[in-house]
C-alpha positions as CSV (number, residue, x, y, z in Angstrom):
1,M,202.0,66.3,87.5
2,L,202.1,67.9,90.9
3,I,203.0,71.2,89.4
4,V,200.4,71.1,86.7
5,T,197.7,69.8,89.1
6,G,198.5,72.5,91.6
7,A,198.2,75.2,88.9
8,I,194.8,73.7,87.9
9,F,193.5,73.7,91.5
10,A,194.8,77.3,92.0
11,L,193.0,78.4,88.9
12,M,189.8,76.6,90.0
13,R,190.0,78.1,93.4
14,D,190.4,81.7,92.0
15,S,187.5,81.0,89.6
16,M,185.2,79.7,92.4
17,T,186.1,82.7,94.6
18,T,185.3,85.1,91.8
19,S,182.1,83.2,91.1
20,H,181.1,83.2,94.8
21,A,181.8,87.0,95.1
22,T,179.8,87.7,92.0
23,L,176.9,85.7,93.3
24,E,176.9,87.4,96.7
25,M,177.1,90.9,95.1
26,S,174.2,90.0,92.8
27,D,172.2,88.8,95.7
28,G,173.0,92.1,97.6
29,Q,171.9,94.1,94.6
30,E,168.7,92.1,94.3
31,S,168.0,92.6,98.0
32,A,168.6,96.4,97.8
33,R,166.4,96.6,94.7
34,T,163.5,94.8,96.3
35,G,163.7,97.0,99.4
36,Q,163.7,100.1,97.2
37,E,160.7,98.9,95.2
38,Y,158.6,98.4,98.3
39,I,159.5,101.8,99.8
40,T,159.0,103.6,96.4
41,R,155.6,102.0,95.9
42,D,154.4,103.1,99.3
43,L,155.8,106.6,98.9
44,L,154.0,107.0,95.6
45,N,150.7,106.1,97.3
46,T,151.3,108.3,100.4
47,G,148.1,110.0,101.5
48,D,146.0,107.9,99.1
49,G,142.3,108.5,100.0
50,L,143.1,111.3,102.5
51,N,142.7,114.4,100.4
52,S,140.2,116.1,102.6
53,L,141.5,115.1,106.0
54,N,144.1,117.1,107.8
55,N,143.5,116.5,111.6
56,I,144.6,113.0,112.5
57,R,144.8,112.8,116.3
58,V,147.1,110.1,117.7
59,P,148.4,109.7,121.4
60,Q,151.9,110.9,121.6
61,D,152.9,107.7,123.5
62,F,151.9,105.6,120.6
63,V,153.9,107.7,118.2
64,T,157.1,107.7,120.3
65,N,156.7,104.0,121.1
66,Y,156.2,102.7,117.6
67,L,156.9,105.4,115.0
68,T,159.5,108.1,115.9
69,L,161.4,109.3,118.9
70,N,161.1,112.9,117.8
71,P,157.4,113.6,116.8
72,V,156.2,117.0,115.6
73,T,154.3,118.3,118.6
74,D,151.7,121.1,119.1
75,P,151.6,122.9,122.5
76,S,147.8,123.4,122.0
77,T,147.2,119.6,122.1
78,P,149.5,118.3,124.8
79,G,149.9,114.5,124.6
80,I,148.3,114.4,121.2
81,I,150.1,114.3,117.8
82,N,148.5,115.5,114.6
83,L,150.0,112.7,112.5
84,G,151.5,113.8,109.1
85,L,151.2,111.7,106.0
86,V,155.0,111.2,106.4
87,T,156.6,110.9,109.8
88,S,160.4,110.7,109.9
89,D,162.9,109.4,112.5
90,N,166.5,110.3,111.8
91,D,169.6,108.3,113.1
92,V,167.7,106.2,115.6
93,P,169.9,105.7,118.7
94,A,171.5,102.3,119.5
95,N,169.4,99.9,121.6
96,T,166.1,101.5,120.6
97,V,163.7,98.6,121.2
98,V,161.1,97.7,118.6
99,L,157.9,97.0,120.5
100,G,155.8,94.0,119.6
101,T,158.7,91.8,118.3
102,T,159.2,88.2,119.5
103,P,162.0,87.6,120.2
104,A,162.7,91.2,121.0
105,V,164.9,93.2,118.6
106,S,166.1,96.7,118.5
107,V,166.7,99.1,115.6
108,R,170.1,98.4,113.9
109,A,172.7,101.1,114.9
110,T,176.0,99.5,113.9
111,P,178.2,100.1,112.1
112,L,176.0,103.0,110.9
113,L,173.0,104.7,112.4
114,T,169.8,104.2,110.4
115,D,166.5,106.0,109.9
116,R,162.9,105.1,110.1
117,I,159.8,106.4,108.2
118,S,156.1,106.0,108.6
119,I,153.6,106.5,105.8
120,L,149.8,106.9,105.9
121,Q,147.5,105.3,103.3
122,M,143.7,104.6,103.3
123,E,142.8,101.0,102.5
124,R,141.3,100.6,99.1
125,P,137.4,100.3,99.1
126,E,137.5,97.0,97.3
127,I,139.4,95.5,100.2
128,F,137.5,97.2,103.0
129,T,134.4,99.3,102.5
130,P,133.9,101.9,105.3
131,I,130.8,101.9,107.3
132,T,128.9,105.0,108.3
133,L,127.4,105.5,111.8
134,A,124.8,108.0,112.8
135,A,125.4,110.6,115.5
136,G,125.1,108.9,118.9
137,A,126.0,105.5,117.6
138,I,129.4,105.7,119.4
139,N,129.2,106.3,123.1
140,P,132.4,108.2,124.1
141,T,132.0,107.3,127.7
142,T,131.8,103.5,127.4
143,G,133.6,103.1,124.0
144,L,130.6,101.1,122.6
145,A,129.9,101.6,118.9
146,Q,126.6,100.1,117.6
147,V,126.9,98.6,114.2
148,S,124.6,96.6,112.0
149,P,124.3,92.8,112.4
150,A,125.5,92.5,108.8
151,D,128.7,94.4,109.7
152,I,129.7,93.0,113.1
153,D,131.6,90.0,111.6
154,R,133.8,92.2,109.5
155,F,135.7,93.2,112.7
156,S,137.9,91.3,115.0
157,V,139.3,92.0,118.5
158,G,142.7,93.6,118.4
159,E,142.3,95.3,115.0
160,I,143.1,99.0,114.7
161,Y,140.6,101.1,112.8
162,F,140.3,104.7,111.7
163,I,137.3,106.6,112.9
164,T,136.6,109.9,111.1
165,S,134.1,112.7,111.3
166,A,133.9,116.4,110.5
167,A,136.3,117.0,113.4
168,G,139.1,114.8,111.9
169,G,140.2,111.3,112.5
170,I,141.6,109.0,115.2
171,F,142.9,105.5,115.5
172,A,141.2,103.1,117.9
173,T,141.6,99.4,118.8
174,I,138.7,97.0,119.1
175,T,139.0,95.4,122.6
176,D,135.7,93.4,122.5
177,R,132.5,92.6,120.5
178,Q,129.2,92.5,122.3
179,G,125.8,91.3,121.2
180,V,127.0,89.2,118.3
181,G,124.0,87.4,116.9
182,T,121.5,89.9,118.2
183,P,119.8,92.8,116.4
184,T,122.0,95.4,118.3
185,P,125.7,94.3,118.2
186,F,128.4,96.6,119.5
187,L,132.1,97.1,118.8
188,V,134.0,98.0,122.0
189,F,136.9,100.5,121.9
190,G,137.7,100.1,125.5
191,P,140.5,101.4,127.7
192,G,143.8,99.5,128.2
193,D,144.2,98.4,124.6
194,A,147.6,97.1,123.7
195,F,148.6,100.2,121.7
196,G,147.3,102.8,124.1
197,L,145.1,104.4,121.3
198,N,141.7,104.3,123.1
199,S,140.8,107.1,125.6
200,L,137.3,107.5,127.0
201,G,135.3,110.1,128.8
202,A,135.2,113.9,128.5
203,G,138.1,115.1,126.4
204,G,139.0,111.6,125.3
205,Q,139.7,110.7,121.7
206,L,136.2,109.4,121.1
207,D,134.6,112.4,122.7
208,V,136.6,114.8,120.6
209,I,136.0,113.0,117.3
210,T,132.3,112.6,117.9
211,A,131.9,116.1,119.5
212,G,130.2,114.5,122.5
213,A,128.3,111.9,120.4
214,T,126.7,114.6,118.2
215,L,128.5,114.0,114.9
216,P,128.1,111.1,112.5
217,T,131.2,109.1,112.0
218,S,132.8,106.6,109.6
219,I,134.8,103.5,110.5
220,C,137.4,102.7,107.9
221,R,140.8,101.0,107.7
222,M,143.8,103.2,107.3
223,K,147.3,101.8,107.1
224,I,150.3,103.1,108.9
225,I,153.3,101.7,107.0
226,H,156.5,101.7,109.0
227,Y,160.0,100.9,107.7
228,Y,163.1,100.1,109.8
229,I,166.1,97.9,109.9
230,N,166.3,95.6,112.9
231,S,169.4,94.4,114.8
232,N,169.4,91.2,112.7
233,G,170.0,93.2,109.5
234,L,166.5,92.7,108.1
235,L,164.7,95.6,106.5
236,M,161.1,95.3,108.0
237,R,157.8,96.6,106.6
238,R,155.4,96.9,109.5
239,V,151.7,97.7,108.7
240,F,149.2,98.9,111.3
241,G,145.5,98.6,110.4
242,V,145.2,95.2,108.9
243,R,142.8,92.3,109.1
244,D,142.8,90.0,112.2
245,A,145.7,91.8,113.9
246,G,146.9,95.1,115.3
247,F,149.8,94.9,112.8
248,N,151.7,92.6,110.6
249,E,155.2,92.8,109.4
250,S,157.5,91.1,106.9
251,A,161.2,91.2,106.0
252,I,161.7,92.7,102.6
253,A,165.5,92.8,102.4
254,E,168.3,90.9,104.1
255,H,171.8,92.0,105.3
256,A,170.6,95.6,105.4
257,V,173.2,97.9,107.0
258,S,171.6,101.4,106.8
259,L,168.5,103.1,105.7
260,Q,168.6,106.9,105.1
261,F,166.1,109.4,104.0
262,R,166.3,113.0,102.7
263,Y,163.2,115.2,102.3
264,F,163.0,117.7,99.6
265,L,160.7,120.6,100.6
266,N,158.6,123.2,98.8
267,L,160.0,125.9,101.2
268,R,162.1,129.0,100.9
269,D,164.1,130.7,103.6
270,T,163.9,134.4,104.5
271,N,166.2,135.3,101.6
272,G,164.0,133.4,99.1
273,N,166.4,130.6,98.6
274,V,165.1,127.0,98.4
275,V,165.5,125.2,101.7
276,Q,168.0,122.4,101.4
277,P,166.9,118.8,101.8
278,A,166.1,117.9,105.4
279,A,167.2,114.7,107.2
280,Q,164.3,115.1,109.6
281,L,160.9,116.6,109.4
282,T,160.7,118.8,112.5
283,T,157.6,120.9,111.9
284,S,154.1,120.4,110.6
285,Q,154.8,122.8,107.8
286,E,157.8,120.6,106.6
287,Q,155.5,117.5,106.7
288,V,152.9,119.3,104.5
289,E,155.5,120.8,102.1
290,T,157.4,117.5,101.4
291,R,157.6,117.0,97.7
292,Q,160.2,114.3,97.2
293,V,161.8,111.7,99.4
294,E,165.3,110.4,98.6
295,V,165.9,106.9,99.9
296,T,169.4,105.4,100.3
297,L,169.5,101.7,101.3
298,T,172.8,100.0,102.0
299,V,173.2,96.3,102.2
300,E,176.2,94.0,102.7
301,T,177.3,90.6,101.5
302,P,176.8,87.8,103.9
303,H,180.5,86.9,104.0
304,A,183.8,88.7,103.8
305,L,184.9,89.2,100.2
306,Q,187.8,91.6,100.4
307,N,190.3,92.5,103.0
308,G,188.5,90.3,105.5
309,Q,185.3,92.5,105.3
310,P,181.9,92.2,103.6
311,Q,181.3,94.3,100.6
312,T,178.6,96.9,100.9
313,I,176.2,98.0,98.1
314,S,174.2,101.3,98.3
315,M,171.2,102.1,96.1
316,T,169.5,105.6,96.1
317,T,166.2,106.5,94.6
318,S,164.2,109.8,94.7
319,T,160.4,109.5,94.7
320,S,157.9,112.3,94.2
321,V,155.1,112.3,96.8
322,R,152.4,113.1,94.4
323,N,149.4,112.9,96.7
324,M,150.8,115.6,99.0
325,Q,151.0,118.0,96.1
326,F,147.4,117.2,95.3
327,R,146.3,117.8,98.9
328,Q,147.9,121.3,98.9
329,S,146.2,122.2,95.6
330,L,142.9,121.3,97.2
331,Q,143.4,123.7,100.1
332,P,141.5,127.0,99.9
333,T,143.7,130.0,99.1
334,A,143.6,133.3,100.9
335,G,140.6,135.3,99.6
336,G,139.6,132.3,97.4
């Protein structure tokens, strides 16, 4: 009986081990699939609603603090980044802190370095209808923007909005609301906002975008969607430009080990050969000429399954960034 019972228990143990391993591998695959679906959906909608806008001015400190450690800079606009529809960050160094997290976390860097990506999309009109302001409605010196009494309650302090004009677009944070309940309420885009987006006075962001209060403007909601893996192994989707907050974020995959991107470009070298996929977008031309993004997400099982180590599962997809092709087709050609 002991021999038979021992054999039965050994068989059950092996069966349970196999079942447990299969379950954890299935969960890992499902986690990787969910993460890929989110990223693919956002890449497909990159640049949605932004076909006619090319100059998106963002303070360099905001970009390096929240989006990428290696932004594409322009010597003609020191301290200001012309934000691309896709902003990359390759092999983020260990201990890179993710600002705005409580408790604080860093970008995961062990056992593999991981990438980050940021994607721009305009909010759909049925969710937020932009408002149009006449020239002079925004005071670039005080940061006051006069809106209608019917519109003032659509905005909350701390929200990030996109202000556009014929001169381009900027992001700005609402720091206050004044005159609520009166015929002349104001939004305030004051200095010292939490993200460092607001700058007043001559040469400031509001001054440039309004051309000294001489251009009509539009206030709309644009989303900056940022993906990274934190030090807890969670693949995070952070969205700037949302209702009632500067940003929100959610975990879309667990036990994530690495997130890697490759960018396929519509570029040729001096010999006429197609440029190989890039791991980092380092110039504004590369940002504009991005045609496909390959995403490789690696996750691991929560527990050791073989040789005392967790099993890893990698999933790769390639997504065409269709709106970027449409944007280029809308640009005027030489002599056209």
